[in-house]
Biotite code that builds the C-alpha atoms (Angstrom):
import biotite.structure as struc

atoms = struc.array([
    struc.Atom([364.760, 87.959, 216.291], chain_id="A", res_id=1, res_name="MET", atom_name="CA", element="C"),
    struc.Atom([362.369, 89.792, 218.542], chain_id="A", res_id=2, res_name="SER", atom_name="CA", element="C"),
    struc.Atom([363.368, 91.442, 221.813], chain_id="A", res_id=3, res_name="SER", atom_name="CA", element="C"),
    struc.Atom([362.196, 88.428, 223.851], chain_id="A", res_id=4, res_name="LYS", atom_name="CA", element="C"),
    struc.Atom([364.971, 85.903, 224.184], chain_id="A", res_id=5, res_name="LYS", atom_name="CA", element="C"),
    struc.Atom([364.187, 82.627, 222.413], chain_id="A", res_id=6, res_name="GLY", atom_name="CA", element="C"),
    struc.Atom([361.354, 84.020, 220.279], chain_id="A", res_id=7, res_name="THR", atom_name="CA", element="C"),
    struc.Atom([361.760, 83.649, 216.516], chain_id="A", res_id=8, res_name="LEU", atom_name="CA", element="C"),
    struc.Atom([360.412, 85.971, 213.866], chain_id="A", res_id=9, res_name="SER", atom_name="CA", element="C"),
    struc.Atom([360.017, 85.614, 210.119], chain_id="A", res_id=10, res_name="ALA", atom_name="CA", element="C"),
    struc.Atom([362.420, 87.230, 207.701], chain_id="A", res_id=11, res_name="GLY", atom_name="CA", element="C"),
    struc.Atom([366.012, 87.000, 206.645], chain_id="A", res_id=12, res_name="ARG", atom_name="CA", element="C"),
    struc.Atom([368.325, 87.355, 209.623], chain_id="A", res_id=13, res_name="PRO", atom_name="CA", element="C"),
    struc.Atom([370.912, 89.196, 207.530], chain_id="A", res_id=14, res_name="SER", atom_name="CA", element="C"),
    struc.Atom([368.466, 91.979, 206.626], chain_id="A", res_id=15, res_name="VAL", atom_name="CA", element="C"),
    struc.Atom([367.926, 94.665, 209.233], chain_id="A", res_id=16, res_name="LYS", atom_name="CA", element="C"),
    struc.Atom([364.699, 96.667, 209.372], chain_id="A", res_id=17, res_name="ALA", atom_name="CA", element="C"),
    struc.Atom([366.540, 99.820, 208.245], chain_id="A", res_id=18, res_name="SER", atom_name="CA", element="C"),
    struc.Atom([367.944, 97.922, 205.231], chain_id="A", res_id=19, res_name="ASP", atom_name="CA", element="C"),
    struc.Atom([364.427, 96.820, 204.237], chain_id="A", res_id=20, res_name="LYS", atom_name="CA", element="C"),
    struc.Atom([363.224, 100.435, 204.182], chain_id="A", res_id=21, res_name="ARG", atom_name="CA", element="C"),
    struc.Atom([366.277, 101.498, 202.182], chain_id="A", res_id=22, res_name="LYS", atom_name="CA", element="C"),
    struc.Atom([365.772, 98.698, 199.622], chain_id="A", res_id=23, res_name="ALA", atom_name="CA", element="C"),
    struc.Atom([362.105, 99.568, 199.187], chain_id="A", res_id=24, res_name="ALA", atom_name="CA", element="C"),
    struc.Atom([363.018, 103.196, 198.572], chain_id="A", res_id=25, res_name="THR", atom_name="CA", element="C"),
    struc.Atom([365.662, 102.271, 196.003], chain_id="A", res_id=26, res_name="LEU", atom_name="CA", element="C"),
    struc.Atom([363.272, 99.869, 194.275], chain_id="A", res_id=27, res_name="ALA", atom_name="CA", element="C"),
    struc.Atom([360.642, 102.576, 194.004], chain_id="A", res_id=28, res_name="SER", atom_name="CA", element="C"),
    struc.Atom([363.163, 104.825, 192.216], chain_id="A", res_id=29, res_name="LEU", atom_name="CA", element="C"),
    struc.Atom([364.076, 102.130, 189.697], chain_id="A", res_id=30, res_name="SER", atom_name="CA", element="C"),
    struc.Atom([363.007, 102.440, 186.061], chain_id="A", res_id=31, res_name="ASP", atom_name="CA", element="C"),
    struc.Atom([362.397, 98.692, 185.857], chain_id="A", res_id=32, res_name="GLU", atom_name="CA", element="C"),
    struc.Atom([358.868, 97.466, 185.352], chain_id="A", res_id=33, res_name="GLN", atom_name="CA", element="C"),
    struc.Atom([357.480, 94.815, 187.688], chain_id="A", res_id=34, res_name="PRO", atom_name="CA", element="C"),
    struc.Atom([358.403, 91.296, 186.602], chain_id="A", res_id=35, res_name="LYS", atom_name="CA", element="C"),
    struc.Atom([356.072, 88.369, 185.928], chain_id="A", res_id=36, res_name="LYS", atom_name="CA", element="C"),
    struc.Atom([357.185, 84.747, 185.976], chain_id="A", res_id=37, res_name="ARG", atom_name="CA", element="C"),
    struc.Atom([356.215, 82.577, 183.004], chain_id="A", res_id=38, res_name="VAL", atom_name="CA", element="C"),
    struc.Atom([356.004, 78.860, 183.644], chain_id="A", res_id=39, res_name="ASN", atom_name="CA", element="C"),
    struc.Atom([354.891, 76.188, 181.193], chain_id="A", res_id=40, res_name="PHE", atom_name="CA", element="C"),
    struc.Atom([355.608, 72.574, 180.391], chain_id="A", res_id=41, res_name="GLU", atom_name="CA", element="C"),
    struc.Atom([357.358, 71.137, 177.346], chain_id="A", res_id=42, res_name="LEU", atom_name="CA", element="C"),
    struc.Atom([357.950, 67.560, 176.355], chain_id="A", res_id=43, res_name="SER", atom_name="CA", element="C"),
    struc.Atom([361.493, 66.329, 176.965], chain_id="A", res_id=44, res_name="ALA", atom_name="CA", element="C"),
    struc.Atom([362.092, 66.401, 173.200], chain_id="A", res_id=45, res_name="ASP", atom_name="CA", element="C"),
    struc.Atom([360.865, 69.997, 172.864], chain_id="A", res_id=46, res_name="GLN", atom_name="CA", element="C"),
    struc.Atom([362.968, 71.081, 175.836], chain_id="A", res_id=47, res_name="HIS", atom_name="CA", element="C"),
    struc.Atom([366.095, 69.464, 174.383], chain_id="A", res_id=48, res_name="ALA", atom_name="CA", element="C"),
    struc.Atom([365.419, 71.068, 170.991], chain_id="A", res_id=49, res_name="LYS", atom_name="CA", element="C"),
    struc.Atom([365.024, 74.502, 172.609], chain_id="A", res_id=50, res_name="LEU", atom_name="CA", element="C"),
    struc.Atom([368.177, 74.117, 174.731], chain_id="A", res_id=51, res_name="LYS", atom_name="CA", element="C"),
    struc.Atom([370.234, 72.972, 171.717], chain_id="A", res_id=52, res_name="ILE", atom_name="CA", element="C"),
    struc.Atom([368.948, 75.846, 169.576], chain_id="A", res_id=53, res_name="TYR", atom_name="CA", element="C"),
    struc.Atom([369.729, 78.386, 172.312], chain_id="A", res_id=54, res_name="ALA", atom_name="CA", element="C"),
    struc.Atom([373.222, 76.938, 172.821], chain_id="A", res_id=55, res_name="ALA", atom_name="CA", element="C"),
    struc.Atom([373.938, 77.116, 169.080], chain_id="A", res_id=56, res_name="ARG", atom_name="CA", element="C"),
    struc.Atom([372.936, 80.779, 169.169], chain_id="A", res_id=57, res_name="GLN", atom_name="CA", element="C"),
    struc.Atom([375.257, 81.324, 172.149], chain_id="A", res_id=58, res_name="GLY", atom_name="CA", element="C"),
    struc.Atom([372.322, 82.312, 174.339], chain_id="A", res_id=59, res_name="LYS", atom_name="CA", element="C"),
    struc.Atom([370.351, 81.009, 177.265], chain_id="A", res_id=60, res_name="THR", atom_name="CA", element="C"),
    struc.Atom([366.741, 79.907, 176.815], chain_id="A", res_id=61, res_name="VAL", atom_name="CA", element="C"),
    struc.Atom([365.694, 82.975, 178.819], chain_id="A", res_id=62, res_name="LYS", atom_name="CA", element="C"),
    struc.Atom([367.675, 85.319, 176.554], chain_id="A", res_id=63, res_name="GLU", atom_name="CA", element="C"),
    struc.Atom([366.303, 83.635, 173.442], chain_id="A", res_id=64, res_name="LEU", atom_name="CA", element="C"),
    struc.Atom([362.670, 83.846, 174.551], chain_id="A", res_id=65, res_name="LEU", atom_name="CA", element="C"),
    struc.Atom([363.024, 87.390, 175.922], chain_id="A", res_id=66, res_name="THR", atom_name="CA", element="C"),
    struc.Atom([364.472, 88.592, 172.609], chain_id="A", res_id=67, res_name="GLU", atom_name="CA", element="C"),
    struc.Atom([361.673, 86.875, 170.707], chain_id="A", res_id=68, res_name="TYR", atom_name="CA", element="C"),
    struc.Atom([359.010, 88.505, 172.868], chain_id="A", res_id=69, res_name="ILE", atom_name="CA", element="C"),
    struc.Atom([360.646, 91.935, 172.392], chain_id="A", res_id=70, res_name="ARG", atom_name="CA", element="C"),
    struc.Atom([360.473, 91.402, 168.613], chain_id="A", res_id=71, res_name="SER", atom_name="CA", element="C"),
    struc.Atom([356.700, 90.908, 168.675], chain_id="A", res_id=72, res_name="LEU", atom_name="CA", element="C"),
    struc.Atom([354.732, 93.864, 167.273], chain_id="A", res_id=73, res_name="PRO", atom_name="CA", element="C"),
    struc.Atom([352.925, 96.192, 169.663], chain_id="A", res_id=74, res_name="GLU", atom_name="CA", element="C"),
    struc.Atom([349.177, 95.945, 169.177], chain_id="A", res_id=75, res_name="GLU", atom_name="CA", element="C"),
])
């Protein structure tokens, strides 16, 4: 909330400005690479087949696909 009573501002109310700066600093020190979201459509049958296969492997679809992508050769 801004200093004027009754005026709203964007952002999460539970995050203070000092916390935002601290989080950005910690993120910049992280060894993690930036993430990209992958989104695509499957037929209901393909989706069921993938979910069943992942479950039989004891993994989530995300784990299964991430492991597969890691196994691809570097070019």
